[in-house]
C-alpha positions in Angstrom: -5.1 -15.6 -10.1 -4.1 -12.4 -11.8 -0.5 -12.4 -10.5 1.5 -15.4 -9.4 5.0 -15.1 -8.1 6.9 -18.3 -7.2 10.3 -18.3 -5.5 11.6 -15.3 -7.4 15.2 -14.2 -6.7 16.9 -11.3 -8.4 20.7 -10.8 -8.2 22.7 -7.7 -9.1 26.2 -9.2 -9.0 26.6 -10.7 -5.5 23.7 -8.6 -4.1 20.2 -10.1 -3.7 17.6 -7.6 -4.4 14.9 -10.3 -4.1 15.3 -13.5 -2.1 13.0 -16.4 -2.9 9.8 -14.2 -3.0 6.4 -15.8 -3.5 2.9 -14.4 -3.4 -0.4 -14.3 -5.3 -2.9 -11.5 -6.1 -6.4 -12.5 -7.1 -8.8 -10.9 -9.6 -10.4 -7.6 -8.6 -8.1 -7.2 -5.6 -6.3 -4.1 -4.5 -3.0 -4.9 -2.8 -0.5 -2.5 -1.3 3.1 -3.6 -1.9 5.1 -1.9 0.9 8.6 -1.7 2.1 11.4 0.7 3.0 13.6 2.2 0.3 15.8 -0.4 -1.2 13.6 -3.3 0.0 13.0 -4.7 -3.5 9.6 -3.2 -4.4 10.5 -1.6 -7.7 12.6 -4.6 -8.7 9.6 -6.9 -8.2 7.4 -4.5 -10.2 9.9 -4.3 -13.0 10.0 -8.2 -13.2 6.2 -8.3 -13.4 6.1 -5.7 -16.2 8.9 -7.5 -18.1 11.4 -4.6 -17.8 14.0 -7.0 -16.2 14.1 -10.8 -15.9 14.2 -12.7 -12.6 17.5 -14.6 -11.8 15.6 -17.5 -10.4 11.9 -18.5 -10.0 8.9 -17.6 -12.1 6.2 -14.9 -12.3 3.0 -15.0 -14.2 0.4 -12.3 -15.1 -3.0 -13.5 -16.1 -1.4 -16.9 -16.8 1.3 -15.6 -19.0 5.0 -16.1 -18.0 7.1 -12.9 -17.7 10.2 -14.7 -19.0 9.0 -16.0 -22.4 5.5 -14.5 -23.0 6.5 -10.8 -22.5 4.2 -9.4 -25.3 1.2 -11.1 -23.9 2.1 -10.0 -20.3 2.4 -6.4 -21.4 -1.0 -6.5 -23.1 -2.5 -7.4 -19.7 -0.7 -4.7 -17.7 -1.1 -0.9 -17.2 2.0 0.4 -15.5 2.7 3.7 -13.8 6.3 3.8 -12.7 7.6 5.9 -9.8 9.3 8.4 -12.1 6.5 9.0 -14.6 8.0 9.3 -18.1 6.1 11.6 -20.4 6.7 13.5 -23.6 6.6 17.1 -22.3 6.3 18.7 -25.7 3.1 16.8 -26.6 -0.4 17.9 -25.7 -2.4 15.8 -23.3 -4.9 14.5 -25.8 -2.2 14.0 -28.4 -0.1 12.0 -26.0 -3.0 9.8 -24.9 -4.0 9.1 -28.6 -0.3 8.3 -29.3 -0.1 5.9 -26.4 -3.5 4.3 -27.3 -2.3 3.7 -30.9 0.8 1.9 -29.6 -1.5 -0.5 -27.9 -3.7 -0.9 -31.0 -6.8 0.7 -29.2 -9.7 1.0 -31.6 -12.1 4.0 -31.5 -9.2 5.9 -29.9 -10.8 9.3 -29.6 -13.8 8.1 -27.5 -11.4 6.1 -25.3 -9.2 9.2 -24.8 -12.2 11.2 -23.8 -13.2 8.6 -21.3 -9.7 8.6 -19.7 -9.7 12.4 -19.5 -13.0 12.3 -17.7 -12.0 9.5 -15.4 -8.8 11.2 -14.3 -10.1 14.7 -14.1 -8.1 16.2 -16.9 -10.9 18.0 -18.7 -9.5 21.5 -18.1 -5.9 20.5 -18.9 -6.6 18.3 -22.0 -5.5 21.0 -24.5 -2.3 22.0 -22.7 1.2 20.7 -23.3 2.3 18.2 -20.7 5.3 20.3 -19.9 3.0 23.1 -18.8 1.1 20.9 -16.2 1.7 20.8 -12.5 3.3 17.6 -11.0 -0.1 16.4 -9.8 -1.7 16.8 -13.3 1.3 15.0 -14.9 0.6 12.2 -12.5 -3.0 12.1 -13.8 -1.7 11.9 -17.3 0.4 8.9 -16.3 -2.6 7.2 -14.8 -4.6 7.8 -18.0 -1.9 6.3 -20.2 -1.6 3.3 -17.9 -5.4 2.6 -18.4 -5.8 3.7 -22.0 -5.8 0.1 -23.3 -8.2 -1.2 -20.6 -5.7 -3.6 -19.0 -6.7 -6.4 -16.6 -3.9 -5.6 -14.1 -2.7 -2.1 -12.9 0.7 -1.8 -11.4 1.4 1.6 -9.9 4.5 2.8 -8.1 3.8 5.8 -5.8 0.6 6.8 -7.8 -0.3 9.8 -5.6 3.1 11.5 -5.6 2.7 15.3 -5.9 -1.1 15.4 -5.5 -2.8 17.9 -3.2 -5.3 16.7 -0.6 -8.3 17.1 -2.9 -6.6 15.4 -5.8 -5.4 12.7 -3.4 -9.0 11.9 -2.4 -10.1 11.8 -6.0 -7.4 9.4 -7.1 -8.0 7.2 -4.1 -11.7 7.0 -5.1 -10.6 6.2 -8.7 -8.3 3.4 -7.5 -11.1 1.9 -5.4 -13.5 2.1 -8.4 -10.9 0.5 -10.6 -10.4 -2.3 -8.1 -14.0 -3.5 -8.7 -13.1 -4.2 -12.3 -9.3 -4.8 -12.3 -6.5 -6.2 -10.2 -4.5 -3.3 -8.7 -1.0 -3.6 -7.2 0.3 -0.3 -5.8 3.4 0.7 -4.0 3.3 3.7 -1.6 4.9 5.1 1.6 1.6 6.7 2.7 0.1 4.3 5.2 -3.3 6.2 5.3 -3.5 5.5 1.6 -3.1 1.8 2.1 -5.7 1.8 4.9 -8.1 3.7 2.7 -8.0 1.7 -0.5 -6.2 -1.7 -0.1 -7.9 -5.1 0.5 -4.5 -6.6 1.5 -1.0 -5.7 2.3 2.3 -7.3 1.3 5.3 -6.0 3.1 8.8 -6.7 1.8 12.1 -6.0 3.7 15.6 -6.7 2.5 14.2 -8.6 -0.5 12.1 -11.0 1.6 8.3 -11.0 2.3 7.7 -10.3 6.0 3.9 -9.9 6.0 1.0 -10.8 3.7 -2.4 -10.2 5.1 -5.4 -7.8 5.4 -4.7 -4.4 7.0 -7.1 -5.2 9.9 -5.4 -8.5 10.7 -2.0 -6.9 10.6 -3.2 -4.1 12.9 -4.4 -6.8 15.4 -1.2 -8.8 15.3 0.6 -6.5 17.6 3.2 -8.0 20.0 2.1 -5.6 22.7 -1.3 -4.5 24.2 -1.6 -0.7 25.0 -4.3 0.6 27.3 -4.9 4.2 28.3 -6.8 4.6 31.6 -7.8 7.5 33.8 -8.6 6.9 37.5 -10.4 9.3 39.8 -7.6 9.3 42.3 -3.9 8.7 42.4 -2.6 5.2 42.0 0.7 3.6 42.9 2.8 2.7 39.8 4.1 -0.6 41.3 0.5 -1.7 42.1 -0.3 -1.4 38.4 2.9 -3.2 37.3 2.0 -6.1 39.7 -1.1 -6.8 37.7 -1.1 -10.0 35.6 0.2 -9.4 32.1 1.3 -5.8 32.7 4.9 -5.1 31.6 5.0 -1.3 32.0 2.9 1.5 33.6 3.6 5.0 32.4 2.1 8.1 34.1 1.0 10.5 31.3 -0.4 13.3 33.5 -2.6 13.6 36.6 -4.2 10.2 37.0 -3.9 9.2 33.4 -1.8 6.1 32.7 -0.6 4.2 29.7 -0.4 0.5 30.4 1.8 -1.8 28.2 0.9 -5.5 28.5 1.4 -8.8 26.8 -1.2 -9.5 24.1 -2.4 -12.9 25.4 -4.3 -11.6 28.4 -6.9 -8.9 28.3 -5.5 -6.6 30.9 -8.7 -4.5 31.0 -10.3 -7.1 33.3 -7.3 -6.9 35.6 -7.6 -3.1 35.8 -11.4 -3.3 36.6 -10.8 -5.9 39.3 -8.0 -3.8 40.7 -10.2 -0.6 40.8 -13.1 -2.4 42.5 -10.8 -4.0 45.1 -9.2 -0.7 46.0 -12.4 1.5 45.8 -11.0 3.4 42.8 -13.2 4.8 40.0 -12.2 4.4 36.3 -13.2 7.5 34.4 -11.9 6.4 30.9 -10.5 3.2 29.6 -9.4 2.7 26.0 -7.5 0.0 24.1 -5.4 1.5 21.4 -5.5 -0.2 18.0 -2.1 -0.5 16.4 -1.6 1.7 13.4 -0.4 0.1 10.1 2.6 2.5 10.3 3.5 0.9 13.7 3.3 -2.6 12.2 5.4 -1.5 9.2 8.1 -0.1 11.6 8.1 -3.3 13.6 8.5 -5.6 10.6 11.1 -3.5 8.8 13.5 -2.5 11.6 17.0 -3.3 10.8 
């Protein structure tokens, strides 16, 4: 396992930022670490990157303990924090060479050239960082996080400030990196998680409330939603009387939204109802729950 977290608790005075948190992330896995503001995401990332210690429990990165093997842990990690700290008066190439030398990277100039190509900084490489747009500064932050070729990448809001084209490019880069490295990223953009992540960990009030693939979480809805269009008017109470149906909502015309319990496939009930009453079904669609809906359900106060 690249990341192992066992019963980690973090206290700030009497407040618990993390409460007995445990999870694992395997090699070459891209995991989205999600949660509302103040849920404990950044705190967990800071513990993994040795910025702060855990109050209780243990965390390991590539087998090294974050409490007493901090130098070894830092060698394994590339970190892009939410507020990307950069030297604005340095040139892009100069900054990346400086960062690489701090890590003891050999053959630094070819490595910097590779990072510039990988992150799409070719046209900006001879500019001062202070002259770059927010999106390009984010790319510089990504390049410095990868300059020493770490085994684990931890990124807090990596696509902040990127336009749609840049967003797509960085997503493709993250997917490419996930074939070679372990990637843990925090984001509030659910489409991003669905596009790039193999698995999702959701934290709320310092506690893990979900840890599964995006597909499994989307299928784990507590309700079943069906949209159906009949060829003639239908009585609402007749629909509500069907087995498993909890609510029938008229959308427009003869279009209905049916909310039902998940245990019974209500589509069969609707077909049988239509046949029995000589009613035609023009369209029938079972809505798949969006990851955003799952997130809202799991993090409601």
